[in-house]
MIGUTOR-54998 format. One record per residue: residue in one letter; x, y, z negated of N, C-alpha, C, O in turn. Coordinates in steps of 0.02 Angstrom, whole numbers, padded with zeros to 5 digits, always signed. Last residue first. Layout:
BEGIN
AXYZXYZXYZXYZ
...
This chain:
BEGIN
X+01668-00786+02246+01675-00806+02176+01704-00749+02135+01714-00757+02075
X+01543-00748+02367+01610-00738+02340+01612-00757+02267+01564-00746+02230
X+01411-00764+02399+01459-00804+02436+01530-00796+02412+01574-00833+02433
X+01363-00599+02365+01341-00666+02381+01394-00703+02421+01420-00677+02471
X+01412-00501+02239+01430-00515+02309+01413-00588+02323+01445-00633+02297
X+01331-00388+02141+01344-00460+02149+01355-00473+02223+01312-00458+02265
X+01382-00243+02049+01357-00274+02111+01376-00347+02115+01431-00366+02095
X+01331-00221+01880+01385-00228+01927+01359-00263+01989+01318-00309+01984
X+01204-00107+01827+01227-00175+01839+01285-00174+01889+01288-00133+01934
X+01159+00021+01821+01201-00001+01765+01228-00071+01774+01269-00094+01735
X+01071+00048+01921+01140+00070+01932+01187+00045+01877+01248+00047+01886
X+00947+00009+01870+00981-00036+01916+01055-00017+01925+01097-00061+01935
X+00908+00025+01702+00925+00062+01763+00967+00017+01807+01017-00011+01785
X+00771-00053+01623+00842-00049+01634+00855-00013+01700+00816-00019+01748
X+00636+00020+01530+00661-00011+01591+00736-00002+01597+00763+00050+01578
X+00594-00017+01359+00619+00029+01410+00647-00009+01471+00677-00062+01464
X+00444-00107+01319+00516-00103+01317+00541-00057+01372+00513-00057+01427
X+00310-00120+01343+00332-00060+01308+00408-00055+01301+00433-00003+01280
X+00239-00163+01500+00281-00184+01443+00312-00123+01411+00336-00078+01445
X+00181-00123+01617+00147-00104+01555+00187-00123+01492+00169-00102+01437
X+00252-00183+01718+00264-00112+01705+00232-00088+01640+00255-00038+01612
X+00306-00347+01664+00258-00301+01695+00273-00229+01676+00302-00216+01623
X+00477-00401+01689+00420-00390+01645+00371-00343+01680+00391-00304+01723
X+00622-00499+01712+00566-00464+01743+00508-00460+01695+00490-00510+01663
X+00774-00469+01622+00719-00512+01642+00662-00470+01669+00654-00411+01651
X+00945-00472+01582+00890-00435+01614+00836-00484+01636+00852-00536+01666
X+00991-00550+01428+00995-00543+01501+00935-00505+01528+00881-00508+01499
X+01036-00469+01276+00991-00510+01314+00999-00498+01389+01011-00441+01410
X+01208-00461+01225+01144-00429+01242+01101-00477+01282+01127-00520+01318
X+01283-00575+01107+01279-00543+01173+01210-00512+01183+01161-00534+01154
X+01354-00555+00954+01293-00576+00988+01286-00538+01053+01284-00477+01054
X+01473-00613+00834+01453-00568+00889+01390-00596+00921+01376-00656+00915
X+01560-00621+00678+01505-00641+00723+01494-00589+00777+01504-00529+00767
X+01644-00582+00582+01673-00623+00635+01621-00645+00686+01637-00683+00732
X+01571-00519+00486+01618-00477+00525+01649-00515+00583+01676-00485+00629
X+01508-00625+00426+01469-00581+00471+01514-00539+00515+01498-00524+00572
X+01608-00673+00345+01588-00712+00403+01549-00670+00453+01557-00677+00514
X+01610-00572+00250+01672-00588+00286+01657-00628+00349+01689-00619+00400
X+01480-00575+00196+01501-00518+00238+01565-00532+00278+01573-00506+00333
X+01488-00700+00119+01448-00694+00180+01467-00634+00223+01471-00643+00284
X+01557-00683-00001+01591-00718+00055+01554-00706+00122+01586-00704+00174
X+01470-00626-00088+01531-00589-00072+01568-00619-00013+01607-00585+00021
X+01370-00722-00097+01353-00656-00070+01415-00613-00054+01411-00569-00011
X+01435-00887-00046+01418-00834-00093+01404-00767-00061+01423-00756-00003
X+01365-01025+00021+01412-00971+00037+01390-00912-00005+01333-00890+00000
X+01267-01087-00040+01328-01126-00035+01385-01080-00012+01444-01095-00022
X+01144-01024-00044+01195-01001-00092+01256-01047-00094+01293-01046-00143
X+01058-01045+00054+01059-01097+00003+01110-01082-00052+01119-01121-00099
X+01092-00939+00133+01027-00936+00100+01021-00989+00045+00985-00980-00004
X+01215-00988+00179+01214-00928+00138+01148-00923+00099+01148-00904+00041
X+01173-01093+00257+01213-01108+00198+01215-01049+00150+01217-01057+00089
X+01111-01018+00357+01070-01064+00316+01107-01082+00252+01077-01086+00198
X+01222-00956+00412+01171-00915+00379+01127-00958+00334+01107-00936+00280
X+01286-01066+00469+01319-01031+00414+01269-00988+00375+01273-00983+00314
X+01196-01093+00571+01204-01142+00518+01237-01110+00457+01219-01124+00400
X+01218-00976+00646+01151-00992+00621+01154-01042+00563+01121-01033+00513
X+01353-00984+00683+01331-00931+00637+01262-00945+00608+01249-00927+00550
X+01396-01163+00679+01375-01101+00712+01356-01048+00661+01345-01063+00603
X+01546-01249+00624+01474-01236+00622+01457-01169+00654+01500-01124+00657
X+01671-01309+00734+01653-01265+00679+01578-01252+00681+01549-01246+00736
X+01691-01481+00775+01670-01413+00796+01652-01373+00734+01622-01399+00687
X+01765-01631+00837+01755-01583+00783+01734-01516+00812+01755-01497+00866
X+01759-01800+00873+01743-01733+00899+01730-01688+00839+01688-01703+00796
X+01885-01929+00866+01830-01891+00836+01821-01823+00870+01870-01793+00892
X+01989-01980+00940+01935-02025+00920+01874-01989+00894+01818-02014+00898
X+02084-01888+00954+02049-01909+01015+01989-01953+00999+01943-01961+01040
X+02135-01873+00829+02107-01813+00861+02072-01829+00926+02032-01788+00950
X+02184-02005+00804+02128-01977+00765+02095-01918+00800+02034-01914+00802
X+02218-02118+00940+02237-02061+00898+02176-02028+00866+02123-02023+00898
X+02175-02287+00926+02161-02225+00962+02180-02167+00916+02160-02168+00857
X+02197-02422+00888+02246-02370+00871+02238-02307+00914+02287-02277+00935
X+02102-02516+00898+02138-02500+00960+02192-02448+00950+02228-02430+00997
X+02046-02507+00775+02087-02565+00790+02128-02556+00853+02181-02585+00861
X+01971-02392+00795+02027-02390+00748+02075-02448+00761+02136-02440+00759
X+01874-02444+00881+01919-02391+00905+01981-02385+00860+02036-02374+00885
X+01811-02534+00794+01845-02559+00854+01894-02508+00881+01949-02526+00901
X+01757-02445+00699+01805-02496+00678+01845-02522+00738+01905-02533+00733
X+01667-02372+00778+01722-02337+00745+01777-02387+00725+01836-02373+00733
X+01577-02472+00811+01615-02440+00864+01676-02404+00836+01730-02406+00865
X+01524-02498+00686+01562-02551+00719+01605-02521+00775+01662-02542+00785
X+01461-02376+00661+01512-02399+00615+01556-02453+00648+01617-02453+00640
X+01366-02367+00764+01420-02318+00761+01478-02344+00717+01536-02334+00734
X+01291-02470+00866+01313-02473+00796+01375-02428+00790+01430-02448+00809
X+01261-02428+00991+01209-02466+00956+01226-02471+00882+01181-02477+00840
X+01300-02266+01050+01323-02326+01016+01265-02361+00982+01224-02329+00949
X+01227-02214+01207+01238-02205+01135+01261-02270+01105+01246-02324+01131
X+01202-02123+01360+01226-02181+01324+01238-02165+01250+01257-02109+01233
X+01050-02036+01402+01121-02037+01388+01140-02100+01349+01100-02127+01311
X+00921-02120+01504+00947-02074+01454+01022-02079+01445+01055-02121+01476
X+00878-02129+01679+00898-02160+01616+00929-02108+01569+00958-02059+01591
X+00737-02056+01756+00810-02058+01748+00828-02087+01680+00797-02070+01629
X+00589-02163+01757+00626-02101+01765+00700-02111+01757+00724-02168+01751
X+00486-02274+01842+00540-02269+01793+00580-02206+01807+00604-02196+01863
X+00321-02208+01875+00382-02244+01894+00434-02234+01840+00427-02191+01796
X+00146-02204+01896+00203-02196+01851+00261-02237+01876+00253-02294+01897
X+00058-02124+02034+00076-02181+01992+00134-02163+01946+00167-02112+01957
X-00071-02061+02144-00015-02051+02098-00004-02113+02055-00051-02150+02042
X-00184-02078+02219-00126-02049+02253-00065-02042+02208-00012-02019+02232
X-00299-02059+02090-00289-02077+02160-00229-02040+02190-00224-01979+02186
X-00268-02119+01940-00270-02053+01972-00251-02064+02045-00193-02077+02060
X-00339-02225+01823-00314-02219+01891-00323-02148+01916-00378-02120+01914
X-00282-02242+01657-00332-02214+01702-00302-02204+01772-00247-02178+01779
X-00189-02279+01563-00217-02331+01607-00271-02307+01654-00303-02347+01687
X-00125-02185+01493-00183-02214+01460-00217-02268+01502-00265-02299+01481
X-00034-02141+01585-00009-02178+01528-00066-02213+01491-00055-02266+01460
X-00122-02069+01666-00089-02129+01693-00062-02172+01636-00066-02233+01639
X-00157-01965+01579-00209-02011+01602-00178-02075+01630-00204-02130+01618
X-00034-01900+01560-00071-01926+01503-00121-01979+01525-00128-02031+01493
X-00002-01859+01691+00040-01908+01657+00003-01940+01598+00009-02000+01588
X-00105-01765+01709-00100-01823+01754-00058-01878+01721-00077-01936+01724
X-00072-01673+01609-00135-01709+01605-00135-01771+01650-00162-01823+01632
X+00053-01625+01655+00048-01659+01590-00016-01700+01584-00015-01756+01558
X+00018-01566+01778+00067-01621+01776+00060-01661+01711+00061-01723+01712
X-00072-01468+01733-00095-01520+01780-00048-01580+01778-00070-01637+01776
X+00014-01389+01654-00043-01422+01623-00069-01479+01667-00087-01532+01642
X+00102-01340+01750+00128-01381+01695+00071-01421+01663+00080-01480+01646
X+00011-01265+01828+00049-01320+01858+00075-01368+01804+00070-01428+01812
X-00032-01168+01736-00080-01215+01764-00044-01276+01793-00067-01333+01782
X+00087-01098+01717+00055-01131+01661+00006-01184+01684+00001-01238+01654
X+00105-01047+01847+00155-01093+01819+00125-01132+01760+00137-01193+01753
X-00007-00963+01855-00002-01020+01900+00049-01071+01874+00037-01132+01878
X+00022-00867+01754-00041-00904+01754-00035-00968+01795-00056-01021+01773
X+00148-00818+01794+00139-00851+01729+00076-00894+01727+00077-00950+01701
X+00118-00762+01925+00166-00817+01915+00154-00854+01850+00150-00916+01850
X+00044-00653+01957+00007-00715+01944+00053-00774+01927+00028-00830+01917
X+00128-00551+01985+00078-00538+01934+00040-00602+01915+00008-00604+01862
X+00199-00597+02094+00232-00597+02028+00181-00588+01972+00190-00614+01917
X+00110-00573+02199+00125-00642+02180+00155-00645+02110+00139-00690+02071
X+00114-00432+02203+00051-00466+02189+00064-00538+02165+00034-00561+02117
X+00250-00411+02234+00220-00382+02174+00156-00418+02154+00146-00434+02095
X+00262-00476+02357+00301-00499+02300+00271-00474+02235+00267-00511+02186
X+00178-00398+02436+00163-00468+02428+00199-00497+02366+00171-00536+02329
X+00246-00277+02429+00178-00281+02404+00158-00354+02390+00127-00370+02340
X+00366-00314+02493+00368-00291+02423+00298-00295+02392+00292-00315+02334
X+00322-00349+02624+00355-00398+02581+00355-00378+02507+00346-00421+02463
X+00155-00281+02646+00227-00277+02656+00259-00330+02610+00227-00353+02563
X+00009-00366+02705+00048-00336+02652+00122-00332+02672+00148-00373+02709
X-00052-00433+02807-00087-00375+02780-00047-00338+02726-00068-00285+02703
X+00020-00543+02839+00007-00496+02893-00026-00432+02868-00027-00382+02903
X+00024-00620+02722+00084-00584+02743+00070-00531+02796+00103-00479+02798
X-00082-00625+02594-00082-00630+02667-00026-00586+02694-00028-00525+02690
X-00142-00686+02456-00076-00666+02480-00073-00678+02555-00062-00734+02578
X-00266-00741+02434-00259-00669+02428-00193-00643+02455-00188-00585+02475
X-00250-00877+02438-00286-00846+02493-00276-00771+02493-00277-00739+02546
X-00188-00896+02318-00151-00914+02378-00184-00882+02440-00150-00863+02487
X-00291-00858+02233-00232-00816+02236-00190-00832+02298-00160-00787+02328
X-00379-00962+02241-00399-00899+02272-00340-00852+02279-00338-00811+02324
X-00314-01058+02166-00316-01066+02238-00339-01003+02274-00320-00991+02332
X-00331-01000+02037-00265-01015+02063-00266-01020+02139-00225-00990+02173
X-00472-00995+02025-00432-00933+02023-00364-00944+02054-00340-00903+02093
X-00509-01129+02025-00533-01085+02079-00491-01021+02083-00475-00997+02137
X-00447-01170+01906-00430-01202+01969-00449-01157+02028-00410-01149+02075
X-00517-01093+01814-00445-01081+01824-00422-01110+01890-00382-01080+01925
X-00644-01152+01830-00635-01080+01839-00562-01063+01852-00546-01024+01896
X-00626-01287+01797-00645-01268+01866-00634-01194+01880-00617-01175+01936
X-00497-01360+01708-00545-01305+01706-00563-01283+01777-00519-01262+01815
X-00401-01455+01690-00463-01476+01723-00516-01421+01724-00574-01435+01739
X-00294-01393+01628-00281-01436+01686-00344-01453+01725-00341-01464+01785
X-00350-01324+01517-00321-01288+01573-00314-01330+01636-00327-01307+01691
X-00398-01366+01399-00436-01386+01458-00408-01355+01522-00439-01359+01575
X-00325-01309+01299-00313-01380+01313-00349-01404+01376-00332-01457+01403
X-00245-01152+01303-00308-01190+01314-00293-01262+01333-00253-01274+01378
X-00145-01062+01286-00147-01119+01241-00210-01162+01249-00225-01203+01206
X-00166-00974+01399-00100-00997+01380-00102-01060+01337-00064-01107+01349
X-00280-00912+01438-00273-00982+01457-00209-01014+01430-00200-01074+01436
X-00272-00780+01395-00326-00821+01367-00318-00895+01385-00347-00938+01351
X-00155-00737+01468-00160-00731+01395-00212-00780+01367-00197-00817+01320
X-00180-00762+01606-00121-00789+01573-00129-00790+01497-00112-00840+01465
X-00351-00808+01639-00297-00760+01636-00239-00789+01597-00249-00836+01558
X-00524-00832+01682-00455-00856+01676-00404-00799+01677-00414-00749+01711
X-00664-00818+01610-00622-00769+01644-00549-00790+01637-00516-00768+01590
X-00823-00880+01599-00753-00899+01599-00713-00849+01641-00728-00838+01700
X-00945-00799+01500-00920-00814+01566-00845-00830+01562-00809-00797+01526
X-01056-00832+01385-00983-00826+01388-00958-00847+01457-00951-00907+01470
X-01191-00851+01394-01169-00788+01363-01093-00778+01370-01069-00722+01360
X-01204-00974+01459-01244-00917+01482-01216-00851+01456-01217-00801+01492
X-01126-01065+01396-01105-01046+01463-01143-00984+01488-01119-00947+01530
X-01079-01071+01231-01135-01051+01275-01109-01028+01343-01074-00978+01347
X-01006-01115+01123-00998-01149+01187-01053-01132+01236-01070-01172+01279
X-00994-01071+00996-01061-01093+01016-01058-01130+01083-01101-01171+01098
X-00864-01030+00996-00883-01086+00953-00951-01115+00972-00963-01175+00966
X-00876-00922+01085-00833-00978+01102-00852-01040+01061-00857-01095+01088
X-00960-00837+01015-00981-00863+01079-00941-00924+01099-00968-00972+01127
X-00878-00809+00904-00943-00843+00894-00968-00873+00959-00995-00928+00959
X-00774-00739+00965-00760-00803+00932-00824-00844+00923-00825-00904+00932
X-00843-00624+01005-00813-00668+01056-00800-00737+01027-00813-00787+01060
X-00875-00571+00879-00928-00588+00926-00903-00637+00979-00937-00685+00996
X-00748-00547+00825-00794-00593+00792-00849-00617+00839-00867-00676+00840
X-00700-00448+00913-00665-00512+00907-00710-00565+00877-00711-00622+00900
X-00795-00348+00886-00788-00375+00954-00755-00443+00952-00777-00490+00985
X-00769-00325+00752-00836-00346+00772-00834-00377+00841-00868-00427+00854
X-00640-00277+00755-00652-00342+00725-00721-00369+00744-00730-00430+00751
X-00663-00151+00809-00623-00200+00847-00635-00270+00820-00639-00318+00859
X-00736-00092+00705-00765-00097+00772-00729-00151+00813-00761-00191+00847
X-00645-00095+00600-00708-00133+00593-00740-00142+00662-00768-00196+00675
X-00547-00007+00651-00531-00077+00637-00594-00120+00634-00595-00174+00662
X-00616+00113+00654-00596+00082+00717-00580+00009+00707-00595-00033+00750
X-00630+00131+00514-00689+00128+00557-00673+00094+00624-00711+00052+00648
X-00501+00142+00471-00540+00083+00449-00601+00075+00494-00621+00019+00509
X-00388+00196+00601-00438+00209+00548-00475+00145+00531-00479+00099+00572
X-00217+00141+00617-00284+00155+00644-00331+00167+00586-00316+00150+00528
X-00048+00137+00657-00097+00156+00607-00164+00173+00641-00166+00213+00687
X+00082+00028+00686+00026+00063+00717-00026+00076+00663-00046+00030+00627
X+00257-00012+00709+00195-00006+00670+00144+00037+00706+00161+00078+00749
X+00403-00113+00721+00353-00072+00754+00291-00069+00710+00274-00118+00676
X+00572-00156+00736+00516-00143+00690+00468-00096+00725+00488-00047+00756
X+00712-00257+00768+00653-00224+00795+00600-00216+00740+00584-00263+00704
X+00822-00337+00768+00830-00268+00744+00771-00226+00765+00778-00166+00777
X+00802-00465+00798+00805-00420+00856+00821-00349+00834+00832-00305+00876
X+00795-00518+00673+00848-00542+00717+00855-00500+00781+00908-00499+00812
X+00679-00455+00617+00747-00439+00594+00802-00460+00642+00851-00424+00650
X+00544-00393+00663+00584-00447+00693+00657-00433+00676+00693-00403+00716
X+00389-00345+00605+00460-00344+00590+00494-00405+00620+00476-00461+00605
X+00251-00243+00627+00284-00304+00650+00359-00295+00637+00388-00245+00655
X+00103-00179+00547+00175-00178+00559+00200-00246+00584+00173-00298+00566
X-00029-00067+00532-00010-00134+00554+00064-00132+00573+00085-00087+00610
X-00118+00021+00416-00056+00021+00454-00036-00051+00469-00027-00092+00423
X-00275+00099+00408-00238+00036+00400-00176+00040+00444-00180+00059+00502
X-00368+00225+00317-00328+00201+00374-00295+00135+00356-00287+00117+00298
X-00447+00233+00205-00466+00272+00264-00429+00248+00326-00456+00251+00382
X-00510+00154+00061-00463+00153+00117-00490+00192+00177-00548+00184+00197
X-00525+00175-00090-00565+00202-00035-00520+00209+00026-00494+00264+00040
X-00487+00019-00175-00478+00089-00158-00523+00111-00102-00555+00069-00069
X-00537-00106-00211-00484-00077-00251-00476-00002-00238-00461+00036-00284
X-00625-00164-00126-00653-00134-00187-00600-00098-00229-00618-00064-00277
X-00543-00216-00024-00593-00164-00008-00618-00128-00070-00632-00068-00068
X-00447-00314-00023-00436-00256-00065-00487-00200-00056-00475-00144-00077
X-00495-00416+00062-00468-00434-00004-00465-00374-00051-00477-00380-00111
X-00531-00348+00177-00583-00385+00141-00560-00399+00069-00600-00396+00022
X-00406-00301+00215-00458-00253+00197-00513-00287+00157-00538-00258+00109
X-00343-00421+00247-00317-00380+00192-00369-00330+00168-00375-00317+00108
X-00422-00462+00355-00419-00504+00295-00394-00464+00235-00419-00471+00180
X-00394-00359+00445-00462-00369+00422-00465-00410+00358-00504-00396+00313
X-00259-00382+00466-00279-00320+00433-00350-00326+00406-00366-00301+00352
X-00267-00503+00535-00232-00501+00471-00255-00439+00431-00267-00443+00371
X-00333-00455+00649-00367-00505+00607-00334-00507+00538-00369-00511+00488
X-00235-00371+00698-00299-00343+00680-00338-00391+00634-00370-00369+00587
X-00135-00461+00731-00124-00417+00674-00190-00385+00651-00199-00373+00592
X-00198-00517+00843-00181-00560+00786-00170-00518+00723-00192-00536+00669
X-00208-00409+00931-00268-00437+00902-00254-00482+00842-00294-00485+00795
X-00129-00264+00948-00112-00334+00934-00170-00366+00897-00181-00353+00838
X-00136-00129+00973-00183-00172+01008-00167-00247+00999-00191-00288+01038
X+00029-00107+00916-00031-00076+00945-00071-00126+00986-00044-00161+01029
X+00145-00182+00883+00087-00183+00839+00023-00158+00873-00031-00184+00860
X+00241-00291+00988+00219-00225+00967+00153-00229+00930+00110-00272+00943
X+00391-00387+01001+00319-00383+00997+00299-00316+00968+00336-00286+00929
X+00527-00435+01104+00500-00389+01054+00424-00388+01058+00395-00388+01113
X+00559-00611+01126+00552-00543+01150+00520-00500+01096+00491-00526+01048
X+00612-00721+01057+00607-00723+01130+00599-00654+01159+00628-00639+01211
X+00626-00745+00925+00669-00692+00952+00666-00692+01029+00711-00665+01061
X+00514-00773+00790+00531-00785+00860+00573-00728+00888+00558-00669+00876
X+00476-00726+00668+00543-00757+00673+00562-00771+00745+00621-00780+00759
X+00397-00586+00601+00400-00632+00657+00470-00660+00664+00519-00622+00666
X+00287-00534+00481+00358-00546+00493+00364-00600+00545+00340-00656+00535
X+00164-00412+00476+00180-00479+00499+00254-00485+00513+00282-00447+00552
X+00062-00320+00365+00127-00329+00396+00137-00402+00416+00121-00448+00378
X-00041-00197+00332-00046-00266+00353+00016-00281+00394+00022-00258+00451
X-00079-00077+00208-00030-00106+00253-00048-00178+00269-00067-00216+00225
X-00189+00060+00194-00177-00010+00179-00128-00037+00231-00135-00022+00290
X-00216+00217+00120-00186+00179+00175-00170+00109+00153-00141+00098+00099
X-00258+00291+00013-00302+00290+00072-00275+00249+00129-00306+00246+00182
X-00169+00295-00086-00237+00274-00105-00283+00269-00044-00340+00246-00049
X-00026+00225+00000-00060+00276-00039-00129+00251-00057-00145+00193-00043
X+00029+00107+00046+00068+00169+00049+00039+00224+00006+00075+00266-00021
X+00042-00060+00000+00000+00000+00000+00044+00063+00000+00089+00069-00041
């Protein structure tokens, strides 16, 4: 709580795949609603501050909205959830999209998503679009179509493994796995009997900074020792990746990259 009129709803995120932002974050809105419900009688709240903290990215973001707006947004979320739970086809039209289809278990067999994917192939017409326009449109649908492709492959495999016939497809033996000792202790004894040099018989590697951090949290590495290790750590910048123009992260300037000469090492 920041004051008698502001309530905090904070989410600590451990994923380091990309920076997340508080504004319009529906998951945080639900958290804020739960906090408001819990402390509604404690104070006369006027605003709610939603925060996201990603320590490994050095990223922190927050968004403050009024309690009135929060209640309005929660009403929409609640109404949508009720329609989904009711499973009413009349009141809930299927609107496929990357966000809403991402974790859907019916993705592989959803007729609405299937129709959307194939309609996208029809929408990309080279004779009506410049190469850049065609690329822009296709890129906007990549995540949705890639997710659908993975779901279709997984569902086909699941059904074949269950003994269900999928016309035109079958299960075959895949690539063999890596070799491994059936008995490590016996293998070690045989290698010793062969008088293999110790440094060639064993593989050694220093633990990673991540493992060292775990040891620090377990207090196997003391608080005075940990800074000495931190001084020896480095972390490379994230590689450039394609994101929609609406992404809140700042755009990288193309001039800042070194030219890549195709065909030269």
